[in-house]
N, C-alpha and C positions, 0 to 999 in steps of 0.2 A: 290590080286589086289583090290584096293579100287573101290567103285562105280564110282567115278569121273574118275579114271584112265581107267576103262573099257569103259566109255563113250568116252573118248578121243581116245582110240584105234578104236572104231567104227567110229568116225568122220574121222579117217585117210583114210577111203575108199573114202572120197570125196575130198581128198587133191588135187589131180592133177587137177580135174575140176575147183575147186574154185580158185586155184592159177592162172590158166590160165585166168579164167574169170576176176579175180581181176586186172590182168595186162592188159587184152584186153579192159576193160571198162574205160580206162583213159578218164576222162571227162574234166579236166582242166590243160593240160600241158602248160608249159611256151611256148610262141610263138616267142621267140627270141633266138639268139645264146647265149650260155653260155660262160663266160670267163673261161680261163684255171684254175684259182684259185677259181672259184665259188663253193659254197657248194650247193648241191641239196638235199632237204628233200622230202620224199614221204609221202603224207597224204592220208590214206585210210578212206573212208567214204561211207555212204549209198547214194543212188540216191537223188540228190537235187530236191525237189518238185518244180513244177512251172518252171520258166525260169532260167536255170542254168547259163546263161550269167551274171546275177547279181553276182553270187557266183564267177565266173571266174574273174570278175572285182575286187572283194574284194581281191583275191589272188594276182592279179597284183599290187594292191595298197600296199600290204605288201612288195612285191619285190622292188617297187620303194622306199619305206621307209627304206628298209634294203638291200642296195647294197651288192652284193656278196652272197646273199642267194636266191636260186630259189626254188619254190614249185611246185611239180607235184601232182595234185589231181587225185586220182584213185578211181572210184566208184565201189563198190562191188555190188553183186546181191541185188535186192530190198528186198528180203526176209530177215527179221532179223534172222531167224533160220539159213539160209545159211551164213550170215555174222558172226554169233557166231561160226559156225563150222570152217570158215576160220581162225578166230583169234585163236581159241583153237589149231588147228593143227599147225599153224605157230609159235605162241608164245611158245607153249610147246616144239617145236623143236629148239628154240633159234634163229629164223630167224631175220636177220637185214635188210630185203628187204624193210621195211617201217619204218618210224620214228614216225609218229603221227597217232593216230587212234581215230575214233569216236566210242563211246560205248553206247548201250542202258543203261538206268538207272539201270537195274537189273544185269548188268554184272560186274560193277566195283568191288564190294566186292569179287567176285569169282577170277577175274584177279589179284587183289591186294594180296589176300591170296596165290595165286600161285607164286607170286614173279615176275610177268611179266611186271609190271609198275614201272616207276620212281616216286619217292616221289616228288610231286609238291607243297608241303606246302608253300615253299618260294614264290611261284607265287601268292598267295592269302593272302594278309595281313589281319589282324583281322578286320579292318574297312570295307574292301570289303566283308568279309564273312558275316557281319551283313546285307549286302544289298542283299544277295542271299536267295531265298526261302528255307525254312528249309528242305523240302523233298529232293531236289537234293543235297543239301550240306551234308545231312546225308548219302546219297547214295554213295558219293565219299570219305567218311571219314572212315578210319579203324585204330583202336588203336590210335586215336588222330592225325593221319597223313592223308594228303590229296593226293590222287593218281590220280585224274582227276579234271578238272575244268568244272563246269556246263556250257553248251553251249546254249541250248534252252530247254524250258519246254513245256510239253503237258499235257492235261487232257481231258477226254471225255466231249463233249458238245452236246447239242441238237440244230441243225439247223432247222429253220422252214420258210415256205413261209409267210412272214409278210403280203404281199398283200392279200393272200387268207384268213388268219385269220382276218385281218382288215375288209375284205369284209363281214364277218358274225359276226363281233363284238366280236370275241373270243380272249382270252389271251393265251400265251404259256401254255401248260399243266403242272401243278405242280405234278400230280400223274400219274401213269401208266394207271389207269382207264380213266382219262380225255384224255390222248393221244389216247387210243383205240377208245373212243367215237368220238373225233374230226376227227381222221384219217378216221374212217368208214363213218361218215357223209359227209366228203368232197370228198370222192372218190366213193360214192354210184352211181352205174350206169355208171361209167366211166372205160374204159379199157386203157386209155392213161396216167394215173397217179397213182402211188403207194402211199399208206398211209404213210409207215414208212420203211426206209431202214437202214441197219447197216452192220457190218462186221461179216459174219457168216461162212466164209471159215475155214477149220481146220488148224489153225496156231496161233501164239501168239496173234494176234489181237482178235481172238475169246475169248481167256481167259480174255483179257482186257474188252471186252463187257460183258461177263457173270459176272465178279466180280462186275460190277456196279449194276446188278440186285440182286446179292446175298446180297451185302452190303445194298442196299436200301430196302431190305426185312428183315433186322436185322440178316442176315447170315454172314458166313465167311468160310475161309479154315482152318486157324490156329487160335487158341486162347490160349495164355499163353503156347505155345509150343505143345498144343494138337491138333489133327486133329478133326475138327468139321464139316466136310462136310455133313454128313448124318443127316441133321436137318430139321425140318418143314419149317423154313424160306427159306432154300435153295431149298427145293422141290417146294415150292410155286413160287419161282423166276424162276426156270427152266420150270415149267409148263406154266408160263406166256410167256416165250420166245417161246416155242413150239406153244402155242395157237395163238401168233401173226401171225403165218403162217397157221396153220391147222384149227383153229377155227374162229378167228376174221378176218382172211384173209386181214389184212392191210399190211402185209409184204409178198412179193411174194416168192415162193419156191426158186427162183434164189438167194435169200439172202444168201443161204448156200454156194454160190460160190464167194461172194463179199469180197474184201479187201478195204482198204482206197480209192485208186484211182478209182476203178470201181464204188464204191458207190458214190464218188464225181461226177463222170461223169454223172450218172443218175440224181442226184439232180441238178447238174449244168445245165443240159439240160431241166430243168423244169418238170421233170417226177416224182417228189415225193413231198409230203407235208412236211414230217419230215425226218430228217437224223441224226444219231449219227456219229460224226467224230471228228477229232482233230482240233485245231485252225488254222492250216496252210491253210485250204480250204477257209477261208474268203477272203484273198487277191485275190485268183484266181477267185472267184465269182464276185469280183468288177472290173475286167478288162473290158476295152472297148470291146464290142462285146459279152459279157457274156449274155445269155438269162435271167439270174436272177439278173443282176446288179441292185442294189438299191431295191431289192424285198425280201431280206432275213433278218432274225433276228437270234440271238443266245441267248440261255437260259441255265440254269443248267438242267441237266437231271432230269426226273421225279423220284418219289419214291413211295413206298407203303404208304397208309394213316398212318400218325403218325410217319413216318420214315424220316430221312434227306436225301437229295439228295447226291449221292456218285459218284465221278469221279475217274477213275484209273489214277494214276500218271504215266506220260510218259516223254519222253525227252531224250536228248543225251548229252553226256559228252565227253570232249577231253582229251586224255592221251598221254604219251610218252612211246614208246617201250623201255624197260630197256636195250635192246641190240642195240639201235640206235647208228650209227657211228657218228652222229652229235647232241649230246644231247643238247648242248647250243643253237644251231640254232633252234632245234625242240622246245625247251622251249620258245624261243623268239616268234616263230610262235603261239604257244598255247596262250601265253599272248596276242598277237594281236587279234586272231580270237575269243577269248572269252571276249574281252574288252567291256566296255560299248558302245563305238563308233561302234564297229563291230556288236554287238547285235542289236543296233538301226538300222543300215543299213540293216541287214537281216530281221528285223521285217517290215521295210518299203517296201523292194523290194521283199522279198520272202514270208514273212508271218510267219516266225519262231518266236515264242514268247520268249521274254527275260527271263533269269533266275534272272536278277537284278531288284529288286523290284522298285527302284527309277525311272526306265524307264516307269512305269505305271502312272507316273505323268508328263511325257514328253509332252509338248504342241504339238510338231510335230506329235507324234504318236497318241495322242488323236484326233487331227484334222483329220487325215487320217483314223483312225480306232477307232471311238468313243466308240465302244463296249469294248475296251481293258481295260477300268477302271473297268468294271464288272468282268473281268477275274482274277483280283488280289485275291479276296476272294476265288474263285474257286481253284486257284493254291495253296493258303495257306492251303486249306482243302483237297486237293487231296490225295488219299490214295495209298500207295505203294502196289505192289503185294507182296505175302508172302515173308518175309525176311528170307532167309535160304540159306546156302551154297549149298543146294541140290535143289534150285528152278528150275534149268534147267531140272532136272529129274522129278520134280513135274509137270511142264507144259507139258512135253511129255506124262504124264498120263492123265492130265486134258483135253487136246485138243481132243483126240478121244472120250472120254466119253461125253463131252459137245456136240461135233458134232453129236454123235449118238442120242442125245436127240432131237436136233432141226431138224434132218433129219427123225425123227419118228422111228428110229431103236430100241431105248431103252426108257423105261419110266424114268422120273427124279429120282425116287427112286432107280431103278436098277443101273443107271449110277453113282449116288452119292455113293451108297453102294460100288460099285466096285472101284471107285476112292479113297474112304476113306480107304478101305482095302489095296490097293496098296501103297498109300502114307505112311500109318502107317508102312508098311514093309520097305520102303525106309528110313524112318527116324528112324526106330528101336524103335518105341514107341507103347504102347498099348493104348487102349481107356482110 
């Protein structure tokens, strides 16, 4: 039995729960009677951040433009790990219970190699491919064929309280040392505001956070196919992450429990000076009634001296289940939901950032979200997580090791040596 097959067998333990949850969490059902000859397609996706009513209206617009096709949107659990488990279990079993699926940027190569996705190359003409950021386009391409269409893009950003920094004449920090200094000075003697919050819970988001520290210290996980975890740069990076909590005390111990939404709530309630998060949070902070409306800024993440800023590439792609009973209707929906017009609508109403580069020159987007022009270069340079068919096994090794460091259970050297040894075993490579 292969490593991947073994993992899929283990995932089967969760099948019943996840199948029920995926069906129960229907978020965007059609709200009108279906004609007898109508086709219904089921769209599985993660929880829509912010106000899901905007997304529901987008689905209704598709139905209006495509009479005879109805879309039922069903939200999966918010955890990306649980979503991955759901897909692996159901797609491996040949399920046709859903037609369209949203996928994390790291899943498409795995799903395409397994033969679970329809070839969607025809949906993305060459002219449109040139308009898509290279990272997401590469992630959905396998052997020259396209198996999903990039939907929205993510990369780690530094959010900061612009009003507080302006008050002391400070600029956003370019280095981690500057962030530590500023956060410490601006929270000294105060118990009501944290210096810096980020996603430290043991899950995929922690790996995204840690990679940004590793890369910005000159480190990495893989290099030319070799495992390079146990390096001085990586040790320095993890030492800094632990020191943010234990030594510098600009990040509270509760950061080890935070995910995107919980950290967003803290920062959005005015209780932190700096926050690492994804671009979606901007729109939420600018809503009427937000305690930080008009008081925040966004900048590239800091780096070690002499090193470039590094952001983890994130984002989601839309594919079609190879076993869909309505593949033509499903492909028509994918074409709609990933179109330039739909991506613009989602950027304006929900905050999801487009994968189509031309939208970063769109006057409507620039007027409502002036910081979006600065995201273009960040997205162009965002780095993917380790590209490997065994990535999902690798992250299951990295998550507990990284968590042990920031929780003070292991030293950085111990954790990196352990992860290095385990990943070399998974990949079947020597030093």
